[in-house]
All heavy atoms as TSV, in Angstrom:
chain	resi	resn	atom	element	x	y	z
A	1	MET	N	N	108.204	160.615	74.457
A	1	MET	CA	C	109.574	161.030	74.429
A	1	MET	C	C	110.496	159.874	74.607
A	1	MET	O	O	110.414	159.092	75.544
A	1	MET	CB	C	109.787	162.102	75.505
A	1	MET	CG	C	111.084	162.705	75.380
A	1	MET	SD	S	111.165	164.138	76.465
A	1	MET	CE	C	112.742	164.798	76.083
A	2	ALA	N	N	111.476	159.736	73.741
A	2	ALA	CA	C	112.451	158.608	73.892
A	2	ALA	C	C	113.545	158.922	74.855
A	2	ALA	O	O	113.909	160.121	75.054
A	2	ALA	CB	C	113.083	158.367	72.496
A	3	THR	N	N	114.075	157.886	75.484
A	3	THR	CA	C	115.204	158.041	76.338
A	3	THR	C	C	116.455	158.128	75.615
A	3	THR	O	O	116.506	157.787	74.386
A	3	THR	CB	C	115.224	156.961	77.390
A	3	THR	OG1	O	115.423	155.752	76.719
A	3	THR	CG2	C	113.955	156.848	78.221
A	4	ASP	N	N	117.553	158.470	76.266
A	4	ASP	CA	C	118.866	158.550	75.625
A	4	ASP	C	C	119.314	157.171	75.131
A	4	ASP	O	O	119.899	156.973	74.065
A	4	ASP	CB	C	119.876	159.124	76.529
A	4	ASP	CG	C	119.703	160.612	76.698
A	4	ASP	OD1	O	119.022	161.256	75.877
A	4	ASP	OD2	O	120.187	161.192	77.744
A	5	ALA	N	N	119.053	156.096	76.006
A	5	ALA	CA	C	119.451	154.747	75.622
A	5	ALA	C	C	118.761	154.319	74.365
A	5	ALA	O	O	119.309	153.600	73.505
A	5	ALA	CB	C	119.203	153.797	76.742
A	6	THR	N	N	117.449	154.626	74.193
A	6	THR	CA	C	116.684	154.197	73.032
A	6	THR	C	C	117.248	154.853	71.814
A	6	THR	O	O	117.410	154.351	70.775
A	6	THR	CB	C	115.165	154.512	73.274
A	6	THR	OG1	O	114.726	153.914	74.452
A	6	THR	CG2	C	114.392	154.016	72.100
A	7	GLU	N	N	117.497	156.236	71.937
A	7	GLU	CA	C	118.004	156.976	70.771
A	7	GLU	C	C	119.409	156.469	70.346
A	7	GLU	O	O	119.681	156.399	69.204
A	7	GLU	CB	C	118.131	158.393	71.144
A	7	GLU	CG	C	116.775	159.115	71.327
A	7	GLU	CD	C	116.888	160.557	71.726
A	7	GLU	OE1	O	118.012	161.070	71.837
A	7	GLU	OE2	O	115.794	161.138	71.886
A	8	ARG	N	N	120.270	156.084	71.302
A	8	ARG	CA	C	121.594	155.547	70.946
A	8	ARG	C	C	121.493	154.215	70.223
A	8	ARG	O	O	122.256	153.980	69.352
A	8	ARG	CB	C	122.480	155.511	72.291
A	8	ARG	CG	C	123.136	156.678	72.621
A	8	ARG	CD	C	124.164	156.540	73.706
A	8	ARG	NE	N	123.713	157.315	74.807
A	8	ARG	CZ	C	123.688	156.994	76.057
A	8	ARG	NH1	N	124.229	155.830	76.410
A	8	ARG	NH2	N	123.295	157.767	77.022
A	9	SER	N	N	120.614	153.345	70.784
A	9	SER	CA	C	120.534	152.032	70.136
A	9	SER	C	C	119.915	152.116	68.731
A	9	SER	O	O	120.212	151.335	67.867
A	9	SER	CB	C	119.718	151.077	71.001
A	9	SER	OG	O	118.329	151.523	71.013
A	10	GLU	N	N	119.083	153.167	68.465
A	10	GLU	CA	C	118.548	153.326	67.121
A	10	GLU	C	C	119.570	153.947	66.168
A	10	GLU	O	O	119.530	153.736	64.954
A	10	GLU	CB	C	117.349	154.158	67.152
A	10	GLU	CG	C	116.165	153.581	67.898
A	10	GLU	CD	C	114.890	154.438	67.960
A	10	GLU	OE1	O	115.028	155.600	67.613
A	10	GLU	OE2	O	113.905	153.997	68.504
A	11	ASP	N	N	120.455	154.707	66.736
A	11	ASP	CA	C	121.562	155.314	65.811
A	11	ASP	C	C	122.666	154.411	65.478
A	11	ASP	O	O	123.358	154.694	64.479
A	11	ASP	CB	C	122.045	156.635	66.414
A	11	ASP	CG	C	120.969	157.661	66.702
A	11	ASP	OD1	O	119.987	157.671	65.904
A	11	ASP	OD2	O	121.180	158.590	67.534
A	12	VAL	N	N	122.850	153.341	66.168
A	12	VAL	CA	C	123.997	152.398	65.960
A	12	VAL	C	C	123.603	151.571	64.752
A	12	VAL	O	O	122.622	150.911	64.734
A	12	VAL	CB	C	124.231	151.599	67.166
A	12	VAL	CG1	C	125.413	150.614	66.891
A	12	VAL	CG2	C	124.624	152.455	68.379
A	13	PRO	N	N	124.481	151.497	63.744
A	13	PRO	CA	C	124.218	150.659	62.593
A	13	PRO	C	C	124.414	149.183	62.969
A	13	PRO	O	O	125.088	148.831	63.916
A	13	PRO	CB	C	125.358	151.089	61.596
A	13	PRO	CG	C	126.328	151.858	62.302
A	13	PRO	CD	C	125.672	152.335	63.562
A	14	TRP	N	N	123.727	148.306	62.229
A	14	TRP	CA	C	123.683	146.904	62.575
A	14	TRP	C	C	125.066	146.204	62.612
A	14	TRP	O	O	125.257	145.347	63.464
A	14	TRP	CB	C	122.663	146.121	61.789
A	14	TRP	CG	C	123.001	146.067	60.238
A	14	TRP	CD1	C	122.627	146.857	59.276
A	14	TRP	CD2	C	123.827	144.991	59.693
A	14	TRP	NE1	N	123.161	146.390	58.110
A	14	TRP	CE2	C	123.873	145.319	58.299
A	14	TRP	CE3	C	124.456	143.832	60.151
A	14	TRP	CZ2	C	124.571	144.529	57.375
A	14	TRP	CZ3	C	125.174	143.074	59.281
A	14	TRP	CH2	C	125.267	143.418	57.848
A	15	PRO	N	N	125.892	146.448	61.709
A	15	PRO	CA	C	127.316	145.865	61.860
A	15	PRO	C	C	127.986	146.206	63.152
A	15	PRO	O	O	128.614	145.390	63.755
A	15	PRO	CB	C	128.154	146.352	60.594
A	15	PRO	CG	C	127.063	146.839	59.718
A	15	PRO	CD	C	125.955	147.304	60.495
A	16	GLN	N	N	127.845	147.475	63.625
A	16	GLN	CA	C	128.420	147.882	64.866
A	16	GLN	C	C	127.751	147.167	65.986
A	16	GLN	O	O	128.354	146.864	67.014
A	16	GLN	CB	C	128.316	149.336	65.062
A	16	GLN	CG	C	128.995	149.890	66.277
A	16	GLN	CD	C	130.536	149.651	66.172
A	16	GLN	OE1	O	131.163	149.896	65.172
A	16	GLN	NE2	N	131.084	149.163	67.247
A	17	GLN	N	N	126.469	146.960	65.909
A	17	GLN	CA	C	125.739	146.196	66.995
A	17	GLN	C	C	126.253	144.786	67.066
A	17	GLN	O	O	126.373	144.168	68.203
A	17	GLN	CB	C	124.221	146.211	66.753
A	17	GLN	CG	C	123.578	147.576	66.951
A	17	GLN	CD	C	122.126	147.538	66.579
A	17	GLN	OE1	O	121.580	146.552	66.181
A	17	GLN	NE2	N	121.485	148.670	66.809
A	18	ILE	N	N	126.532	144.143	65.911
A	18	ILE	CA	C	127.094	142.782	65.944
A	18	ILE	C	C	128.429	142.775	66.586
A	18	ILE	O	O	128.745	141.884	67.358
A	18	ILE	CB	C	127.099	142.188	64.442
A	18	ILE	CG1	C	125.720	141.899	64.028
A	18	ILE	CG2	C	127.944	140.913	64.465
A	18	ILE	CD1	C	125.672	141.513	62.603
A	19	LEU	N	N	129.314	143.691	66.226
A	19	LEU	CA	C	130.671	143.819	66.710
A	19	LEU	C	C	130.636	144.115	68.231
A	19	LEU	O	O	131.558	143.675	69.003
A	19	LEU	CB	C	131.456	144.823	65.964
A	19	LEU	CG	C	131.763	144.396	64.546
A	19	LEU	CD1	C	132.461	145.559	63.867
A	19	LEU	CD2	C	132.617	143.189	64.482
A	20	ASP	N	N	129.664	144.786	68.757
A	20	ASP	CA	C	129.592	145.176	70.182
A	20	ASP	C	C	129.147	143.957	71.009
A	20	ASP	O	O	129.434	144.008	72.186
A	20	ASP	CB	C	128.617	146.335	70.364
A	20	ASP	CG	C	129.200	147.676	69.857
A	20	ASP	OD1	O	130.469	147.637	69.579
A	20	ASP	OD2	O	128.472	148.656	69.656
A	21	SER	N	N	128.391	143.090	70.466
A	21	SER	CA	C	127.911	141.920	71.260
A	21	SER	C	C	128.647	140.724	70.913
A	21	SER	O	O	128.755	140.276	69.726
A	21	SER	CB	C	126.403	141.714	70.917
A	21	SER	OG	O	126.009	140.535	71.531
A	22	ILE	N	N	129.355	140.113	71.880
A	22	ILE	CA	C	130.189	138.909	71.699
A	22	ILE	C	C	129.280	137.753	71.202
A	22	ILE	O	O	129.804	136.967	70.410
A	22	ILE	CB	C	131.062	138.592	72.856
A	22	ILE	CG1	C	132.039	137.510	72.519
A	22	ILE	CG2	C	130.147	138.133	74.012
A	22	ILE	CD1	C	133.099	137.400	73.615
A	23	TRP	N	N	128.058	137.610	71.695
A	23	TRP	CA	C	127.163	136.506	71.218
A	23	TRP	C	C	126.656	136.636	69.899
A	23	TRP	O	O	126.595	135.680	69.138
A	23	TRP	CB	C	125.999	136.406	72.285
A	23	TRP	CG	C	126.534	135.993	73.700
A	23	TRP	CD1	C	126.552	136.749	74.741
A	23	TRP	CD2	C	127.178	134.730	74.014
A	23	TRP	NE1	N	127.148	136.050	75.763
A	23	TRP	CE2	C	127.473	134.833	75.438
A	23	TRP	CE3	C	127.426	133.612	73.310
A	23	TRP	CZ2	C	128.079	133.858	76.068
A	23	TRP	CZ3	C	128.042	132.524	74.014
A	23	TRP	CH2	C	128.308	132.673	75.386
A	24	LEU	N	N	126.415	137.880	69.501
A	24	LEU	CA	C	125.970	138.054	68.103
A	24	LEU	C	C	127.155	137.844	67.132
A	24	LEU	O	O	126.996	137.311	66.086
A	24	LEU	CB	C	125.436	139.454	67.864
A	24	LEU	CG	C	124.026	139.763	68.407
A	24	LEU	CD1	C	123.631	141.234	68.177
A	24	LEU	CD2	C	123.047	138.882	67.734
A	25	LEU	N	N	128.401	138.302	67.616
A	25	LEU	CA	C	129.529	137.988	66.756
A	25	LEU	C	C	129.900	136.562	66.647
A	25	LEU	O	O	130.194	136.067	65.553
A	25	LEU	CB	C	130.773	138.726	67.439
A	25	LEU	CG	C	132.054	138.784	66.567
A	25	LEU	CD1	C	131.779	139.472	65.274
A	25	LEU	CD2	C	133.114	139.499	67.381
A	26	ALA	N	N	129.689	135.806	67.756
A	26	ALA	CA	C	129.916	134.291	67.725
A	26	ALA	C	C	128.896	133.659	66.831
A	26	ALA	O	O	129.163	132.806	66.024
A	26	ALA	CB	C	129.865	133.811	69.058
A	27	LEU	N	N	127.626	134.117	66.957
A	27	LEU	CA	C	126.549	133.566	66.033
A	27	LEU	C	C	126.846	133.890	64.575
A	27	LEU	O	O	126.695	133.055	63.749
A	27	LEU	CB	C	125.241	134.206	66.436
A	27	LEU	CG	C	123.927	133.682	65.717
A	27	LEU	CD1	C	123.787	132.215	65.960
A	27	LEU	CD2	C	122.747	134.431	66.095
A	28	ALA	N	N	127.244	135.069	64.301
A	28	ALA	CA	C	127.580	135.414	62.907
A	28	ALA	C	C	128.716	134.621	62.381
A	28	ALA	O	O	128.714	134.193	61.168
A	28	ALA	CB	C	127.857	136.941	62.806
A	29	ALA	N	N	129.727	134.331	63.198
A	29	ALA	CA	C	130.905	133.614	62.754
A	29	ALA	C	C	130.500	132.155	62.511
A	29	ALA	O	O	130.864	131.500	61.495
A	29	ALA	CB	C	131.995	133.632	63.854
A	30	ILE	N	N	129.674	131.573	63.375
A	30	ILE	CA	C	129.222	130.200	63.175
A	30	ILE	C	C	128.325	130.084	61.965
A	30	ILE	O	O	128.402	129.111	61.208
A	30	ILE	CB	C	128.399	129.626	64.527
A	30	ILE	CG1	C	129.486	129.554	65.667
A	30	ILE	CG2	C	127.739	128.380	64.180
A	30	ILE	CD1	C	128.832	129.296	66.999
A	31	LEU	N	N	127.458	131.035	61.773
A	31	LEU	CA	C	126.560	130.995	60.643
A	31	LEU	C	C	127.321	131.116	59.321
A	31	LEU	O	O	127.174	130.441	58.320
A	31	LEU	CB	C	125.559	132.209	60.671
A	31	LEU	CG	C	124.562	132.285	59.596
A	31	LEU	CD1	C	123.585	131.039	59.705
A	31	LEU	CD2	C	123.717	133.530	59.739
A	32	TYR	N	N	128.374	131.995	59.329
A	32	TYR	CA	C	129.279	132.115	58.154
A	32	TYR	C	C	130.086	130.840	57.894
A	32	TYR	O	O	130.077	130.399	56.731
A	32	TYR	CB	C	130.291	133.313	58.320
A	32	TYR	CG	C	131.219	133.405	57.164
A	32	TYR	CD1	C	130.885	133.991	55.972
A	32	TYR	CD2	C	132.515	132.950	57.365
A	32	TYR	CE1	C	131.737	134.004	54.930
A	32	TYR	CE2	C	133.477	132.933	56.273
A	32	TYR	CZ	C	133.063	133.549	55.138
A	32	TYR	OH	O	133.926	133.623	54.057
A	33	TRP	N	N	130.531	130.249	58.995
A	33	TRP	CA	C	131.262	128.971	58.853
A	33	TRP	C	C	130.412	127.845	58.269
A	33	TRP	O	O	130.826	127.160	57.357
A	33	TRP	CB	C	131.903	128.604	60.152
A	33	TRP	CG	C	132.662	127.383	60.241
A	33	TRP	CD1	C	133.910	127.162	59.839
A	33	TRP	CD2	C	132.228	126.066	60.561
A	33	TRP	NE1	N	134.363	125.893	59.921
A	33	TRP	CE2	C	133.262	125.147	60.396
A	33	TRP	CE3	C	130.961	125.577	60.970
A	33	TRP	CZ2	C	133.147	123.798	60.675
A	33	TRP	CZ3	C	130.831	124.273	61.267
A	33	TRP	CH2	C	131.921	123.388	61.103
A	34	VAL	N	N	129.193	127.760	58.742
A	34	VAL	CA	C	128.310	126.752	58.342
A	34	VAL	C	C	127.862	126.970	56.863
A	34	VAL	O	O	128.004	125.999	56.078
A	34	VAL	CB	C	127.102	126.641	59.156
A	34	VAL	CG1	C	125.928	125.740	58.541
A	34	VAL	CG2	C	127.372	126.106	60.593
A	35	LEU	N	N	127.508	128.158	56.521
A	35	LEU	CA	C	127.104	128.442	55.119
A	35	LEU	C	C	128.316	128.318	54.181
A	35	LEU	O	O	128.130	127.734	53.116
A	35	LEU	CB	C	126.650	129.900	54.997
A	35	LEU	CG	C	125.250	130.097	55.651
A	35	LEU	CD1	C	124.893	131.623	55.540
A	35	LEU	CD2	C	124.173	129.259	54.895
A	36	ALA	N	N	129.488	128.649	54.566
A	36	ALA	CA	C	130.698	128.543	53.696
A	36	ALA	C	C	130.967	127.038	53.446
A	36	ALA	O	O	131.210	126.638	52.279
A	36	ALA	CB	C	131.870	129.159	54.259
A	37	TYR	N	N	130.887	126.168	54.396
A	37	TYR	CA	C	131.196	124.736	54.293
A	37	TYR	C	C	130.090	124.071	53.506
A	37	TYR	O	O	130.346	123.117	52.710
A	37	TYR	CB	C	131.488	124.157	55.675
A	37	TYR	CG	C	132.935	124.181	56.016
A	37	TYR	CD1	C	133.299	125.344	56.714
A	37	TYR	CD2	C	133.835	123.245	55.593
A	37	TYR	CE1	C	134.653	125.464	57.004
A	37	TYR	CE2	C	135.129	123.368	55.961
A	37	TYR	CZ	C	135.600	124.504	56.667
A	37	TYR	OH	O	136.871	124.619	56.954
A	38	VAL	N	N	128.807	124.453	53.792
A	38	VAL	CA	C	127.682	123.877	52.936
A	38	VAL	C	C	127.820	124.223	51.528
A	38	VAL	O	O	127.713	123.289	50.696
A	38	VAL	CB	C	126.312	124.338	53.559
A	38	VAL	CG1	C	125.223	123.962	52.684
A	38	VAL	CG2	C	126.143	123.689	54.928
A	39	VAL	N	N	128.134	125.441	51.142
A	39	VAL	CA	C	128.206	125.839	49.791
A	39	VAL	C	C	129.466	125.138	49.184
A	39	VAL	O	O	129.393	124.669	48.022
A	39	VAL	CB	C	128.357	127.377	49.638
A	39	VAL	CG1	C	128.785	127.760	48.220
A	39	VAL	CG2	C	127.038	128.002	50.101
A	40	TRP	N	N	130.539	125.097	49.901
A	40	TRP	CA	C	131.767	124.471	49.401
A	40	TRP	C	C	131.518	122.985	49.190
A	40	TRP	O	O	131.950	122.324	48.225
A	40	TRP	CB	C	132.847	124.617	50.378
A	40	TRP	CG	C	134.220	124.075	50.001
A	40	TRP	CD1	C	134.602	123.645	48.743
A	40	TRP	CD2	C	135.354	124.010	50.927
A	40	TRP	NE1	N	135.902	123.225	48.849
A	40	TRP	CE2	C	136.357	123.434	50.095
A	40	TRP	CE3	C	135.623	124.337	52.156
A	40	TRP	CZ2	C	137.608	123.176	50.625
A	40	TRP	CZ3	C	136.867	124.037	52.721
A	40	TRP	CH2	C	137.882	123.429	51.943
A	41	GLY	N	N	130.673	122.271	50.078
A	41	GLY	CA	C	130.469	120.931	49.976
A	41	GLY	C	C	129.527	120.694	48.749
A	41	GLY	O	O	129.695	119.671	47.989
A	42	ILE	N	N	128.557	121.524	48.531
A	42	ILE	CA	C	127.690	121.332	47.318
A	42	ILE	C	C	128.482	121.491	46.101
A	42	ILE	O	O	128.220	120.771	45.153
A	42	ILE	CB	C	126.472	122.321	47.427
A	42	ILE	CG1	C	125.525	121.985	48.563
A	42	ILE	CG2	C	125.709	122.403	46.188
A	42	ILE	CD1	C	124.451	122.946	48.855
A	43	VAL	N	N	129.275	122.501	46.009
A	43	VAL	CA	C	130.173	122.724	44.853
A	43	VAL	C	C	131.035	121.530	44.594
A	43	VAL	O	O	131.162	121.102	43.478
A	43	VAL	CB	C	130.934	124.029	44.905
A	43	VAL	CG1	C	132.018	124.181	43.845
A	43	VAL	CG2	C	129.984	125.185	44.915
A	44	ASP	N	N	131.577	120.982	45.680
A	44	ASP	CA	C	132.494	119.859	45.601
A	44	ASP	C	C	131.753	118.659	45.058
A	44	ASP	O	O	132.254	117.816	44.182
A	44	ASP	CB	C	133.181	119.560	46.918
A	44	ASP	CG	C	134.430	118.676	46.807
A	44	ASP	OD1	O	135.092	118.806	45.748
A	44	ASP	OD2	O	134.706	118.023	47.775
A	45	ILE	N	N	130.548	118.466	45.551
A	45	ILE	CA	C	129.697	117.278	45.100
A	45	ILE	C	C	129.408	117.475	43.638
A	45	ILE	O	O	129.441	116.475	42.853
A	45	ILE	CB	C	128.438	117.147	45.930
A	45	ILE	CG1	C	128.863	116.640	47.331
A	45	ILE	CG2	C	127.439	116.223	45.372
A	45	ILE	CD1	C	127.756	116.663	48.375
A	46	LEU	N	N	129.002	118.685	43.228
A	46	LEU	CA	C	128.666	118.867	41.825
A	46	LEU	C	C	129.845	118.756	40.926
A	46	LEU	O	O	129.645	118.554	39.722
A	46	LEU	CB	C	127.970	120.248	41.702
A	46	LEU	CG	C	126.631	120.396	42.322
A	46	LEU	CD1	C	126.012	121.792	42.242
A	46	LEU	CD2	C	125.591	119.419	41.785
A	47	ALA	N	N	131.061	118.979	41.413
A	47	ALA	CA	C	132.293	118.801	40.594
A	47	ALA	C	C	132.687	117.378	40.298
A	47	ALA	O	O	133.534	117.181	39.416
A	47	ALA	CB	C	133.411	119.547	41.316
A	48	VAL	N	N	132.059	116.386	41.019
A	48	VAL	CA	C	132.489	115.017	40.854
A	48	VAL	C	C	131.831	114.571	39.493
A	48	VAL	O	O	130.643	114.711	39.259
A	48	VAL	CB	C	131.903	114.143	41.943
A	48	VAL	CG1	C	132.200	112.667	41.648
A	48	VAL	CG2	C	132.620	114.555	43.245
A	49	PRO	N	N	132.691	114.021	38.563
A	49	PRO	CA	C	132.155	113.587	37.265
A	49	PRO	C	C	131.198	112.365	37.453
A	49	PRO	O	O	131.352	111.581	38.380
A	49	PRO	CB	C	133.360	113.187	36.436
A	49	PRO	CG	C	134.445	113.022	37.457
A	49	PRO	CD	C	134.112	113.827	38.653
A	50	MET	N	N	130.162	112.300	36.601
A	50	MET	CA	C	129.155	111.180	36.572
A	50	MET	C	C	129.850	109.924	36.176
A	50	MET	O	O	130.704	109.850	35.285
A	50	MET	CB	C	127.956	111.465	35.769
A	50	MET	CG	C	127.221	112.638	36.161
A	50	MET	SD	S	126.270	112.207	37.652
A	50	MET	CE	C	125.329	113.686	37.931
A	51	GLY	N	N	129.415	108.864	36.796
A	51	GLY	CA	C	129.864	107.529	36.256
A	51	GLY	C	C	131.161	107.121	36.801
A	51	GLY	O	O	131.911	106.335	36.767
């Protein structure tokens, strides 16, 4: 038999779990920032004409 805390944590969707935890929110923000700058950097490098 599951406890109330276990049932509540299973019912909460993952975006709400991220928003409820400040560390998960900070990790998501840092991950988004790093990925955005890496993709932006790659696109910028590829946009430089050859020669």
